[in-house]
VOBA-1610 file (N, C-alpha, C; in pm, whole numbers, padded with zeros to 5 digits, always signed):
BEGIN
Met-01182+00173+00981Met-01209+00124+00847Met-01095+00164+00756Gly-01036+00068+00685Gly-00922+00095+00599Gly-00964+00149+00463Met-00877+00224+00404Met-00902+00276+00271Met-00849+00178+00168Lys-00905+00186+00049Lys-00852+00105-00060Lys-00718+00163-00104Ser-00635+00076-00157Ser-00507+00125-00207Ser-00526+00180-00349Leu-00440+00272-00383Leu-00442+00330-00516Leu-00324+00273-00595Pro-00350+00195-00701Pro-00237+00146-00780Pro-00185+00257-00871Ile-00056+00284-00862Ile+00006+00390-00943Ile+00135+00336-01003Pro+00150+00346-01135Pro+00277+00305-01196Pro+00393+00387-01140Val+00508+00324-01124Val+00626+00390-01070Val+00659+00517-01149Ala+00654+00509-01281Ala+00688+00626-01363Ala+00594+00743-01334Gln+00466+00716-01314Gln+00370+00821-01282Gln+00397+00877-01143Ala+00427+00790-01048Ala+00458+00835-00912Ala+00581+00924-00912Arg+00681+00887-00991Arg+00804+00966-00998Arg+00776+01106-01051Ser+00694+01117-01153Ser+00670+01249-01212Ser+00568+01332-01133Asn+00496+01268-01040Asn+00399+01340-00957Asn+00425+01313-00809Phe+00550+01309-00770Phe+00587+01264-00636Phe+00523+01347-00525Ser+00519+01478-00540Ser+00458+01563-00437Ser+00312+01528-00417Asp+00239+01504-00525Asp+00097+01468-00515Asp+00081+01331-00449Val+00168+01238-00484Val+00164+01104-00424Val+00187+01114-00273Leu+00284+01192-00232Leu+00310+01210-00089Leu+00193+01277-00019Asp+00131+01374-00084Asp+00014+01440-00025Asp-00099+01338-00004Asp-00122+01252-00103Asp-00226+01150-00089Asp-00194+01055+00026Ala-00069+01014+00038Ala-00029+00925+00148Ala-00046+00996+00282Arg-00011+01121+00289Arg-00026+01198+00412Arg-00173+01207+00453Lys-00262+01209+00355Lys-00406+01218+00382Lys-00467+01081+00417Gly-00384+00977+00421Gly-00433+00847+00462Gly-00452+00746+00352Lys-00424+00783+00228Lys-00437+00688+00119Lys-00316+00597+00115Arg-00338+00472+00081Arg-00229+00377+00065Arg-00196+00369-00083Ile-00073+00396-00117Ile-00030+00401-00256Ile+00044+00271-00289Arg-00010+00194-00382Arg+00055+00070-00426Arg+00130+00101-00555Leu+00262+00097-00550Leu+00344+00123-00668Leu+00347-00001-00756Thr+00327+00020-00885Thr+00327-00093-00978Thr+00429-00073-01089Arg+00475-00183-01142Arg+00562-00184-01259Arg+00512-00296-01348His+00474-00263-01470His+00416-00359-01564His+00295-00428-01503Gly+00215-00351-01425Gly+00092-00401-01368Gly+00107-00484-01242Lys+00229-00505-01196Lys+00253-00585-01076Lys+00302-00497-00963Ala+00251-00523-00841Ala+00291-00444-00725Ala+00439-00462-00696Val+00508-00350-00671Val+00651-00355-00639Val+00684-00284-00509Gly+00588-00212-00452Gly+00615-00141-00328Gly+00496-00058-00286Trp+00510+00005-00170Trp+00401+00084-00113Trp+00455+00217-00061Ile+00369+00318-00065Ile+00395+00444+00004Ile+00275+00465+00095Ile+00303+00480+00225Ile+00197+00504+00322Ile+00233+00625+00406Gly+00133+00687+00463Gly+00155+00804+00547Gly+00200+00765+00687Glu+00238+00864+00764Glu+00287+00843+00900Glu+00183+00776+00989Asn+00057+00814+00976Asn-00048+00753+01060Asn-00062+00604+01029Glu-00058+00567+00902Glu-00065+00425+00865Glu+00055+00350+00921Lys+00172+00411+00917Lys+00294+00349+00971Lys+00279+00325+01120Arg+00225+00423+01191Arg+00203+00407+01336Arg+00109+00292+01365Leu+00003+00279+01285Leu-00092+00169+01304Leu-00023+00033+01285Leu+00060+00024+01183Leu+00134-00101+01159Leu+00230-00131+01273Asp+00299-00028+01320Asp+00395-00047+01428Asp+00326-00084+01559Ala+00205-00034+01581Ala+00134-00057+01706Ala+00062-00192+01710Ala+00042-00255+01595Ala-00030-00382+01590Ala+00050-00490+01662Pro-00018-00572+01744Pro+00053-00682+01809Pro+00115-00775+01705Ala+00224-00839+01741Ala+00301-00920+01646Ala+00216-01020+01570Gly+00124-01087+01636Gly+00042-01188+01570Gly-00077-01132+01495Lys-00098-01001+01500Lys-00218-00941+01443Lys-00193-00861+01317Lys-00071-00859+01268Lys-00044-00782+01147Lys-00112-00849+01028Pro-00155-00770+00929Pro-00225-00827+00813Pro-00140-00931+00743Lys-00204-01039+00702Lys-00135-01145+00630Lys-00173-01136+00483Ala-00090-01191+00398Ala-00120-01194+00255Ala-00244-01280+00233Arg-00326-01238+00138Arg-00445-01316+00106Arg-00404-01441+00031Arg-00473-01550+00060Arg-00447-01674-00011Arg-00554-01694-00116Ser-00516-01754-00224Ser-00610-01783-00331Ser-00709-01888-00284Ser-00833-01876-00330Ser-00934-01975-00294Ser-00926-02098-00383Arg-00841-02092-00485Arg-00824-02208-00573Arg-00749-02318-00502Ser-00784-02441-00534Ser-00713-02553-00472Ser-00575-02565-00533Arg-00483-02616-00455Arg-00344-02629-00501Arg-00312-02776-00519Gly-00371-02840-00612Gly-00343-02982-00623Gly-00326-03030-00756
//
C-alpha cells in the first residue's frame, strides 16, 4: 500500500532539509512545489528500489483527466 505524497514548497524543504530527508527515509514521498505546482520529488531508498524493480510496462503512469478533450 502506497503512502500519500507530502506537498512541500521548495523554500521550506531547503530550510528543513534534514527533516525532509528523514521523512523520505521513513517511506514518505515528498512532492516539491513552487508556486503551488509540482517541480520534483524526494523519495527514500526503498521507494527507489521499488521503482527500479518494477517491470518496464508496469511503472506508474500519469493520471489523465476525466474531462473530455474536444
